[in-house]
DOGUBA-631284 format. One record per residue: residue number from 1; residue in one letter; y, z, x of N, C-alpha, C in turn. Coordinates in Angstrom, 2 decimals, decimal comma, padded with zeros to 5 digits. Atoms other than C-alpha are relative to their C-alpha. Example, Ala and Ser with C-alpha at 12.3 -4.5 7.8 and 13.67 -1.06 7.14 Angstrom:
! residues 2
1_A_-001,19_000,00_000,89_-004,50_007,80_012,30_001,20_000,00_000,90 .
2_S_-001,19_-000,06_-000,82_-001,06_007,14_013,67_001,09_000,73_-000,77 .
END
This chain:
! residues 239
1_X_-001,18_000,00_000,86_000,00_000,00_000,00_001,24_000,00_000,90 .
2_X_-001,19_000,17_-000,83_003,17_-001,27_001,67_001,24_000,25_-000,85 .
3_X_-001,25_-000,22_000,71_006,54_000,09_000,59_000,98_-001,11_000,30 .
4_X_-000,95_001,03_-000,41_008,66_-002,36_002,59_-000,15_-000,25_001,49 .
5_X_-000,07_000,22_-001,43_009,33_-003,80_006,01_001,45_-000,32_000,35 .
6_X_-001,37_000,24_-000,43_012,47_-004,21_008,07_000,01_-000,31_001,49 .
7_X_-000,25_000,12_-001,42_013,85_-005,14_011,46_001,06_001,01_000,37 .
8_X_-000,97_-001,03_-000,40_015,64_-002,31_013,25_000,17_-000,02_001,50 .
9_X_-000,28_-000,06_-001,42_017,18_-001,69_016,63_000,38_001,42_000,40 .
10_X_-000,39_-001,26_-000,62_017,19_001,57_018,57_-000,41_001,27_-000,72 .
11_X_000,31_-001,23_000,72_015,90_003,99_015,92_-001,49_000,19_-000,25 .
12_X_001,42_-000,09_000,28_012,18_003,24_015,56_-000,84_-000,34_001,23 .
13_X_000,62_000,35_-001,25_011,29_002,85_019,21_000,91_-000,90_000,80 .
14_X_-000,88_000,81_-000,86_012,69_000,78_022,09_000,18_-001,42_-000,52 .
15_X_-000,29_001,39_000,33_014,36_-002,55_021,44_000,02_-000,26_-001,49 .
16_X_000,06_000,41_001,40_014,32_-004,48_018,19_-001,44_000,09_-000,46 .
17_X_001,34_-000,26_000,49_011,33_-003,53_016,06_-000,24_-000,64_-001,36 .
18_X_000,50_000,28_001,33_009,39_-004,95_013,17_-000,60_001,30_-000,50 .
19_X_000,44_-001,30_000,50_008,87_-001,82_011,07_-000,65_-000,18_-001,37 .
20_X_000,72_000,01_001,27_006,24_-001,61_008,33_000,00_001,42_-000,56 .
21_X_-000,06_-001,31_000,65_006,88_001,28_005,94_-001,13_000,08_-001,02 .
22_X_001,11_-000,16_000,91_003,63_002,32_004,30_000,31_001,08_-001,03 .
23_X_-000,26_-000,93_001,09_003,60_004,20_001,01_-000,94_001,20_000,08 .
24_X_000,79_-001,22_000,08_002,37_007,76_000,54_000,32_000,98_001,11 .
25_X_-000,27_-001,05_-000,98_003,13_011,06_002,26_-000,44_001,34_-000,56 .
26_X_000,42_-001,32_000,48_001,60_014,57_002,02_001,09_001,06_000,13 .
27_X_-001,09_-000,96_-000,16_004,87_016,30_003,01_001,07_-000,25_-001,06 .
28_X_-001,12_000,09_000,93_007,81_017,00_000,74_001,23_000,62_000,66 .
29_X_-001,09_-000,55_-000,80_010,60_017,51_003,25_001,28_000,10_-000,83 .
30_X_-001,21_-000,24_000,79_013,77_018,96_001,76_001,09_-001,00_000,31 .
31_X_-001,05_000,94_-000,39_015,90_016,45_003,66_-000,53_-001,44_000,09 .
32_X_000,61_001,32_-000,10_013,62_013,42_003,25_000,98_-001,09_-000,43 .
33_X_-000,90_001,09_000,38_015,61_010,19_003,27_-000,75_-001,16_-000,64 .
34_X_000,79_001,01_000,70_012,73_008,17_001,78_-000,90_000,62_-001,06 .
35_X_000,87_-000,60_001,03_011,51_010,14_-001,26_-000,68_-001,05_-000,87 .
36_X_000,61_001,09_000,76_010,71_006,77_-002,83_-001,27_-000,54_000,68 .
37_X_001,25_000,40_-000,66_007,76_006,48_-000,40_-001,07_001,09_-000,13 .
38_X_000,92_-001,14_000,03_006,01_009,76_-001,32_-001,38_-000,35_-000,55 .
39_X_001,25_000,26_000,71_003,33_008,26_-003,56_-000,54_-001,38_000,37 .
40_X_000,60_001,30_-000,26_000,87_005,46_-002,91_000,48_-001,03_-001,02 .
41_X_-000,44_000,92_001,05_002,00_003,96_-006,20_001,41_-000,53_000,26 .
42_X_-001,34_000,47_-000,33_005,46_003,56_-004,65_-000,04_-001,30_000,82 .
43_X_000,13_001,23_-000,77_004,10_000,64_-002,64_-000,63_-001,12_-000,81 .
44_X_000,70_001,12_000,64_002,57_-002,72_-003,44_-001,23_-000,31_000,83 .
45_X_001,24_000,29_-000,70_-000,96_-003,72_-002,60_000,19_-001,23_000,88 .
46_X_-000,17_001,08_-000,95_-001,08_-005,94_000,45_-001,19_-000,04_000,94 .
47_X_001,06_000,10_-001,00_-003,28_-006,95_003,36_000,61_000,04_001,39 .
48_X_-000,47_000,03_-001,38_-003,02_-006,59_007,11_000,40_-001,42_000,39 .
49_X_-000,34_001,39_-000,30_-003,02_-010,39_007,30_001,44_-000,32_-000,41 .
50_X_-001,34_000,29_000,50_000,13_-010,59_005,18_001,07_000,63_000,88 .
51_X_-000,99_-000,71_-000,80_001,98_-008,00_007,26_000,10_-000,60_001,40 .
52_X_000,00_000,59_-001,35_000,93_-009,50_010,61_000,66_-001,37_-000,02 .
53_X_-000,63_001,32_000,11_001,95_-012,97_009,46_001,52_000,11_-000,11 .
54_X_-001,44_-000,20_000,11_005,38_-011,63_008,54_000,58_000,38_001,36 .
55_X_-000,48_-000,43_-001,32_005,79_-009,89_011,91_000,01_-001,16_000,99 .
56_X_000,12_001,10_-000,95_004,70_-013,04_013,73_001,21_-000,93_-000,02 .
57_X_-001,19_000,84_000,10_007,83_-014,82_012,51_001,09_000,43_000,98 .
58_X_-001,10_-000,57_-000,78_009,96_-012,57_014,71_-000,40_000,36_001,43 .
59_X_000,49_-000,51_-001,29_007,85_-012,07_017,84_000,85_-000,47_001,18 .
60_X_-000,81_000,49_-001,12_009,97_-014,26_020,13_001,28_000,81_000,13 .
61_X_-001,23_-000,79_000,02_013,14_-012,42_019,14_-000,27_001,44_000,42 .
62_X_000,36_-001,38_-000,32_011,40_-009,04_019,39_-000,29_000,16_001,49 .
63_X_000,34_-000,10_-001,42_009,99_-009,69_022,85_001,25_-000,13_000,88 .
64_X_-001,21_000,20_-000,79_013,37_-010,89_024,12_000,84_001,26_000,09 .
65_X_-000,78_-001,25_000,02_014,86_-007,50_023,20_-000,74_001,16_000,64 .
66_X_000,81_-001,09_-000,53_012,09_-005,49_024,82_-000,50_000,92_-001,09 .
67_X_000,39_-000,81_001,15_011,04_-004,32_021,38_-001,48_-000,04_-000,30 .
68_X_001,40_-000,05_000,39_007,83_-004,19_019,39_-000,14_000,18_-001,48 .
69_X_000,29_-000,24_001,41_006,31_-003,13_016,10_-000,29_001,48_-000,21 .
70_X_000,16_-001,42_000,33_006,35_000,30_014,46_-000,61_000,12_-001,39 .
71_X_000,57_-000,33_001,30_004,19_001,64_011,64_000,61_001,33_-000,42 .
72_X_-000,72_-001,17_000,47_006,21_004,15_009,61_-000,36_000,24_-001,46 .
73_X_000,30_-000,30_001,39_006,35_005,47_006,06_001,16_000,66_-000,69 .
74_X_001,30_-000,57_000,24_005,89_007,57_004,17_-000,65_000,57_001,25 .
75_X_000,81_-000,49_-001,11_003,11_008,78_006,42_-001,11_-001,01_000,25 .
76_X_000,99_001,06_-000,22_001,09_005,94_007,98_-001,43_000,48_000,12 .
77_X_001,36_-000,47_-000,16_-001,92_008,15_008,69_-000,64_000,40_-001,33 .
78_X_000,62_-000,12_001,32_-002,42_008,55_004,94_-000,85_-001,24_-000,28 .
79_X_000,78_001,23_000,10_-003,75_004,98_005,25_-000,47_-000,39_001,40 .
80_X_000,36_000,19_-001,41_-005,50_005,18_008,63_-000,67_-001,33_000,30 .
81_X_000,67_001,27_-000,27_-007,61_002,04_008,24_001,01_-001,14_000,15 .
82_X_-001,04_001,03_-000,08_-004,62_-000,19_007,54_000,85_000,20_001,24 .
83_X_-000,83_-000,29_-001,17_-002,56_001,54_010,21_-000,71_-000,40_001,28 .
84_X_000,75_000,35_-001,20_-005,29_001,14_012,80_-000,12_-001,49_000,20 .
85_X_000,11_001,46_-000,12_-005,79_-002,55_012,03_001,33_-000,62_000,40 .
86_X_-001,32_000,55_-000,34_-002,06_-003,23_012,16_000,35_000,25_001,46 .
87_X_-000,31_-000,30_-001,39_-001,60_-001,46_015,48_-000,82_-000,89_000,94 .
88_X_000,87_000,81_-000,86_-004,55_-003,33_016,96_000,47_-001,45_000,02 .
89_X_-000,37_001,41_000,07_-003,38_-006,73_015,77_001,41_-000,24_000,55 .
90_X_-001,33_000,13_-000,60_000,26_-006,16_016,67_-000,12_-000,03_001,53 .
91_X_000,11_-000,13_-001,46_-000,83_-005,22_020,18_-000,77_-001,16_000,63 .
92_X_000,91_000,95_-000,64_-003,64_-007,69_020,85_000,18_-001,44_-000,48 .
93_X_-000,23_001,36_000,49_-002,82_-010,69_018,65_001,43_-000,47_000,27 .
94_X_-001,40_000,38_-000,16_000,97_-010,66_018,84_000,58_000,42_001,34 .
95_X_-000,47_-000,43_-001,32_001,30_-008,97_022,24_001,23_000,87_-000,04 .
96_X_-001,18_-000,84_000,18_003,81_-006,43_020,97_-000,26_001,44_000,42 .
97_X_000,00_-001,45_-000,20_004,58_-002,89_022,09_-000,14_000,66_-001,36 .
98_X_000,28_-000,63_001,29_003,32_-000,58_019,34_000,47_001,44_-000,04 .
99_X_-000,42_-001,38_000,20_004,67_002,66_017,92_-000,50_000,51_-001,34 .
100_X_000,46_-000,70_001,20_003,34_005,12_015,34_001,00_001,09_-000,31 .
101_X_-000,99_-000,98_000,44_005,98_007,09_013,43_-000,67_000,94_-000,98 .
102_X_000,84_-000,91_000,78_004,27_010,21_012,07_000,48_001,43_000,08 .
103_X_-000,23_-001,44_-000,02_004,66_013,84_011,13_-001,11_000,71_000,77 .
104_X_001,13_-000,61_-000,69_001,30_014,47_012,81_-000,86_000,86_-000,89 .
105_X_000,76_-000,90_000,88_000,11_016,45_009,79_-001,41_-000,54_-000,27 .
106_X_001,31_000,62_000,23_-002,75_013,98_009,24_-000,56_-000,59_001,30 .
107_X_000,44_000,52_-001,29_-003,38_013,47_012,93_-001,50_-000,06_000,16 .
108_X_001,46_000,02_-000,11_-007,07_014,25_012,50_-000,59_-001,29_-000,56 .
109_X_000,48_001,27_000,56_-007,36_010,95_010,58_000,15_-001,16_000,99 .
110_X_-000,20_001,06_-000,99_-006,29_008,96_013,63_-001,22_-000,08_000,90 .
111_X_001,16_000,18_-000,87_-009,35_007,57_015,39_000,45_-000,19_001,44 .
112_X_-000,31_000,26_-001,41_-009,54_007,27_019,15_000,43_-001,46_000,19 .
113_X_-000,35_001,42_-000,11_-009,38_003,49_018,70_001,43_-000,23_-000,46 .
114_X_-001,38_000,14_000,50_-006,18_003,76_016,65_000,99_000,47_001,07 .
115_X_-000,93_-000,53_-001,00_-004,55_005,89_019,33_-000,02_-000,82_001,28 .
116_X_000,05_000,87_-001,17_-005,75_003,56_022,08_000,92_-001,20_-000,17 .
117_X_-000,89_001,12_000,28_-003,68_000,85_020,38_001,44_000,45_-000,25 .
118_X_-001,34_-000,56_000,20_-000,62_003,14_020,13_000,68_000,20_001,35 .
119_X_-000,72_-000,15_-001,27_001,82_002,71_023,02_000,96_001,18_-000,02 .
120_X_-001,02_-001,05_000,13_004,30_005,26_021,67_-000,20_000,70_-001,34 .
121_X_000,01_-000,78_001,24_004,13_008,06_019,11_001,37_000,62_-000,22 .
122_X_-001,24_-000,65_000,42_007,33_009,06_017,33_-000,42_001,18_-000,86 .
123_X_000,60_-001,18_000,63_006,39_012,61_016,40_001,07_000,95_-000,51 .
124_X_-000,95_-000,93_000,61_008,41_014,73_013,98_-000,52_001,42_000,13 .
125_X_000,30_-001,44_-000,02_008,31_018,42_014,87_001,19_000,66_-000,69 .
126_X_-001,11_-000,37_000,86_010,43_019,78_012,07_000,45_001,44_000,17 .
127_X_-000,35_-001,41_-000,23_010,32_023,47_012,97_-001,09_000,63_000,85 .
128_X_000,97_-000,79_-000,74_008,64_025,85_015,39_-000,43_001,21_-000,82 .
129_X_000,30_-001,14_000,85_008,83_028,75_012,95_-000,92_-000,45_-001,14 .
130_X_001,01_000,47_000,95_005,74_028,46_010,76_000,44_000,18_-001,45 .
131_X_-000,46_-000,23_001,37_007,28_029,98_007,63_001,09_-001,00_-000,37 .
132_X_-001,05_000,98_000,26_010,31_027,71_007,93_-000,59_-001,38_-000,19 .
133_X_000,65_001,30_000,16_008,05_024,68_008,36_-000,57_-000,14_-001,40 .
134_X_000,54_000,04_001,37_006,28_025,55_005,11_001,11_-000,18_-001,02 .
135_X_-001,14_000,12_000,91_009,66_025,95_003,39_000,57_-001,42_000,02 .
136_X_-000,60_001,33_-000,14_010,92_022,61_004,73_-000,88_-001,11_-000,54 .
137_X_000,91_001,12_000,25_007,80_020,53_004,09_-001,05_000,24_-001,06 .
138_X_001,09_-000,33_000,90_005,40_022,38_001,81_-001,36_000,02_000,68 .
139_X_001,26_000,05_-000,73_002,73_022,18_004,54_000,08_000,89_001,24 .
140_X_000,09_-000,83_-001,20_001,63_023,91_007,75_000,31_-000,83_001,24 .
141_X_-000,35_000,70_-001,24_002,84_023,04_011,25_-001,18_-000,15_000,95 .
142_X_001,10_000,00_-000,97_-000,48_023,72_013,02_-000,62_-001,38_000,23 .
143_X_000,59_001,32_-000,26_-001,96_020,22_012,45_000,89_-000,89_000,86 .
144_X_-000,92_000,78_-000,82_001,17_018,66_013,97_-000,09_000,41_001,46 .
145_X_000,09_-000,48_-001,38_000,93_020,85_017,05_-001,33_-000,39_000,63 .
146_X_001,31_000,44_-000,51_-002,79_020,08_017,39_000,03_-001,48_000,37 .
147_X_-000,08_001,44_-000,26_-002,04_016,36_017,18_000,83_-000,26_001,25 .
148_X_-000,83_000,15_-001,20_000,71_016,71_019,81_-000,82_000,28_001,25 .
149_X_000,85_-000,33_-001,16_-001,79_018,34_022,17_-001,03_-001,10_000,25 .
150_X_000,95_001,10_-000,15_-004,28_015,56_021,50_000,66_-001,20_000,67 .
151_X_-000,74_001,09_-000,63_-001,67_012,93_022,37_000,26_000,28_001,47 .
152_X_-000,22_-000,37_-001,41_-000,88_014,84_025,55_-001,27_-000,20_000,82 .
153_X_001,27_000,18_-000,70_-004,56_014,84_026,49_-000,32_-001,45_000,28 .
154_X_000,22_001,43_-000,16_-004,64_011,08_026,03_001,03_-000,66_000,90 .
155_X_-001,08_000,57_-000,79_-001,45_010,57_027,99_000,87_-000,98_-000,76 .
156_X_-000,82_000,89_000,82_000,22_008,77_025,08_001,46_000,42_000,06 .
157_X_-001,43_-000,32_-000,04_003,98_008,55_025,42_000,47_000,47_-001,37 .
158_X_-000,50_-000,58_001,25_005,77_010,64_022,79_001,51_000,12_000,04 .
159_X_-001,39_-000,37_000,25_009,30_010,76_021,48_-000,02_001,04_-001,12 .
160_X_-000,08_-001,05_001,02_009,83_014,03_019,63_001,27_-000,19_-000,81 .
161_X_-001,16_000,06_000,89_012,13_013,96_016,62_000,18_001,37_-000,65 .
162_X_-000,33_-001,32_000,54_013,88_017,12_015,48_001,28_-000,11_-000,80 .
163_X_-001,17_000,08_000,87_016,25_017,22_012,51_000,75_001,34_000,04 .
164_X_-000,82_-001,20_-000,12_019,09_019,70_013,00_000,72_000,25_-001,32 .
165_X_-000,60_-000,36_001,29_020,01_021,38_009,70_000,68_001,36_000,15 .
166_X_-000,68_-001,29_-000,12_022,71_024,08_009,94_-000,48_000,98_-001,06 .
167_X_000,47_-001,03_000,92_021,48_027,31_008,42_-001,50_-000,02_-000,25 .
168_X_001,45_000,06_000,18_017,83_026,21_008,53_-000,71_-000,17_001,34 .
169_X_000,76_000,26_-001,23_016,51_024,62_011,72_000,79_000,29_001,27 .
170_X_-000,86_-000,13_-001,18_019,41_025,48_014,02_-000,04_001,36_000,66 .
171_X_000,08_-001,30_-000,67_018,43_029,05_014,89_-000,43_-000,20_001,45 .
172_X_000,32_000,22_-001,42_018,34_029,31_018,70_-001,48_000,17_000,32 .
173_X_001,41_-000,22_-000,31_014,81_030,71_018,74_-000,90_-001,12_-000,54 .
174_X_000,78_001,11_000,56_013,57_027,84_016,57_000,10_-001,23_000,91 .
175_X_-000,20_001,13_-000,92_015,08_025,16_018,82_-000,70_000,27_001,32 .
176_X_000,64_-000,38_-001,26_013,86_027,03_021,88_-001,51_-000,17_-000,10 .
177_X_001,45_000,12_000,18_010,32_027,11_020,46_-000,46_-001,44_000,05 .
178_X_000,35_001,42_-000,02_010,23_023,37_019,83_000,15_-000,56_001,42 .
179_X_-000,27_000,51_-001,34_011,74_022,67_023,25_-001,06_000,44_001,01 .
180_X_001,00_-000,51_-000,94_009,32_024,89_025,16_-001,35_-000,66_-000,24 .
181_X_001,27_000,65_000,31_006,35_023,40_023,34_000,00_-001,45_000,48 .
182_X_-000,09_001,40_-000,41_007,50_019,82_023,92_-000,07_-000,14_001,51 .
183_X_000,00_000,06_-001,46_008,12_020,50_027,60_-001,38_000,30_000,58 .
184_X_001,31_-000,38_-000,51_004,64_022,00_027,99_-001,01_-001,15_-000,06 .
185_X_000,98_001,06_000,24_002,94_018,76_026,90_-000,12_-000,97_001,17 .
186_X_000,03_000,88_-001,16_003,90_016,61_029,86_000,06_-001,49_-000,31 .
187_X_-000,04_001,43_000,37_004,05_013,33_027,91_001,18_-000,34_-000,90 .
188_X_-001,17_000,22_000,86_007,35_013,70_026,02_001,09_-000,66_000,82 .
189_X_-000,98_000,78_-000,77_009,68_011,00_027,32_001,40_000,18_-000,53 .
190_X_-001,33_-000,05_000,62_012,53_011,68_024,93_-000,05_000,92_-001,21 .
191_X_-000,15_-000,80_001,22_013,74_014,04_022,21_001,22_-000,51_-000,76 .
192_X_-001,11_000,42_000,86_015,86_012,71_019,36_000,41_001,19_-000,86 .
193_X_-000,57_-001,04_000,86_018,03_015,47_017,89_000,78_-000,73_-001,09 .
194_X_-000,55_000,79_001,10_018,83_013,99_014,50_000,85_000,89_-000,90 .
195_X_-000,86_-000,81_000,87_021,84_015,42_012,63_-000,37_-000,18_-001,47 .
196_X_000,25_000,04_001,44_021,06_016,28_009,02_001,13_-000,75_-000,70 .
197_X_-001,01_000,68_000,80_022,82_014,03_006,53_-000,48_-000,04_-001,45 .
198_X_000,31_000,01_001,44_022,93_013,60_002,76_000,08_-001,41_-000,59 .
199_X_-000,12_001,37_000,46_022,84_009,81_002,53_-001,01_-000,33_-001,08 .
200_X_001,03_000,30_000,99_019,70_009,93_000,39_000,17_000,80_-001,29 .
201_X_-000,17_-000,85_001,19_021,11_012,35_-002,21_-000,02_-000,83_-001,29 .
202_X_-000,02_000,83_001,20_021,76_009,54_-004,69_-001,40_-000,52_-000,33 .
203_X_001,37_000,46_000,22_018,21_008,26_-004,20_-000,83_001,10_-000,66 .
204_X_000,70_-001,12_000,63_016,86_011,73_-005,02_000,35_000,08_-001,48 .
205_X_-000,43_-000,11_001,40_018,93_011,84_-008,20_-000,57_-001,13_-000,84 .
206_X_000,51_001,15_000,76_017,81_008,36_-009,24_-001,49_000,15_-000,32 .
207_X_001,42_-000,25_000,22_014,20_009,56_-008,98_-000,25_001,23_-000,87 .
208_X_000,13_-001,20_000,82_014,93_012,62_-011,13_-000,38_001,22_000,80 .
209_X_000,35_-001,11_-000,88_014,49_014,95_-008,14_001,25_000,79_000,35 .
210_X_-001,11_-000,86_-000,40_016,67_017,91_-007,22_000,11_000,01_001,52 .
211_X_-000,25_-000,04_-001,44_018,19_017,57_-003,76_000,59_001,36_000,32 .
212_X_-000,41_-001,39_-000,14_018,34_021,26_-002,88_000,95_000,23_001,16 .
213_X_-000,90_-000,15_-001,15_020,31_020,67_000,32_001,34_-000,68_-000,24 .
214_X_-001,24_000,72_000,34_023,22_019,05_-001,52_001,24_000,69_000,55 .
215_X_-001,16_-000,76_-000,48_025,56_021,83_-000,37_-000,10_000,37_001,47 .
216_X_000,16_-000,32_-001,42_024,22_022,11_003,17_000,94_-000,86_000,83 .
217_X_-000,93_000,79_-000,83_026,74_021,05_005,83_-000,74_-000,84_001,03 .
218_X_000,50_000,75_-001,15_026,11_018,38_008,39_000,37_000,76_001,27 .
219_X_-000,36_-000,71_-001,24_026,03_019,75_011,94_001,21_-000,64_000,66 .
220_X_-001,13_000,51_-000,77_029,15_019,43_014,04_-000,51_-000,63_001,29 .
221_X_000,40_000,61_-001,28_029,10_017,43_017,26_-000,31_001,08_001,03 .
222_X_000,27_-001,10_-000,93_029,22_020,73_019,15_-001,38_000,60_-000,25 .
223_X_001,32_-000,54_000,33_026,15_022,00_017,31_-001,11_-000,94_000,47 .
224_X_001,00_000,97_-000,48_024,26_018,81_018,09_-000,10_000,05_001,51 .
225_X_-000,01_-000,06_-001,46_025,30_018,99_021,74_-000,69_001,26_000,50 .
226_X_000,63_-001,25_-000,40_024,20_022,63_021,94_-001,52_-000,09_-000,15 .
227_X_001,44_000,16_000,18_020,77_021,75_020,54_-000,58_-000,89_001,08 .
228_X_000,48_000,89_-001,06_020,38_018,87_022,97_-000,05_000,73_001,34 .
229_X_-000,04_-000,75_-001,26_021,33_021,24_025,79_-001,22_000,89_000,17 .
230_X_001,20_-000,84_-000,06_018,40_023,51_024,90_-001,19_-000,83_000,48 .
231_X_001,09_000,87_-000,43_015,97_020,62_025,25_000,19_-000,42_001,46 .
232_X_-000,26_000,42_-001,37_017,66_019,45_028,44_-000,30_001,10_001,00 .
233_X_000,28_-001,13_-000,88_017,32_022,94_029,91_-001,48_000,13_000,32 .
234_X_001,44_000,02_-000,24_013,56_022,45_029,62_-000,44_-001,27_000,71 .
235_X_000,30_001,19_-000,76_013,77_019,23_031,58_-000,31_-001,23_-000,84 .
236_X_000,27_001,11_000,91_013,57_016,95_028,55_001,24_-000,87_-000,16 .
237_X_-001,08_000,93_000,24_015,67_013,85_027,95_000,34_000,03_-001,49 .
238_X_-000,39_-000,17_001,40_017,52_014,66_024,72_001,17_-000,90_-000,34 .
239_X_-001,06_000,90_000,45_019,64_012,16_022,81_000,35_000,29_-001,45 .
END
């Protein structure tokens, strides 16, 4: 079930990317900017052939930019067979750099073959504090941490993504926990500190959902810089 696809630059991995957004996600993040991808029914039935044929139209342009293809969502590991086939074909048929954009919560569904075809994992670590993670997502953080350790054991390059929400994820001990864990892995090439925003609030309303963070402030540039400094202090490249 494919929700949509797009071409992006700089936000879904290096270079210009063909990004396939698969439908379905087990998390219910309070700040989710794609709540319209939560359910499998939010997508349309498709085939790997169709998606690969679409990506093939742009391979020359993608390669020229040093880019590749990214499987995102939703949560792509909710559909591990499709995700695995796409990663394999993007890498071996189209010769593209591959990236998997995941929360890691369903990391146990990723086969060794799927991960062998993954050049880069974009891994969301939303909180180090376990109770806060449950509050933010409705799920547990342990599977994400286990998946991160598995990626480290495989030597897969990882970009950690951390959303900075004032009053929720910005506590110093929470940022410190994520930073120390990421630094311990040895395969984290970059940390994206993503400022919380409310651009999806209208989308939530259109779906009849309550956006509970409607009154939460966006972080200031100083707050973002301070968070990045914590990661940098652990020897991580934070942007």
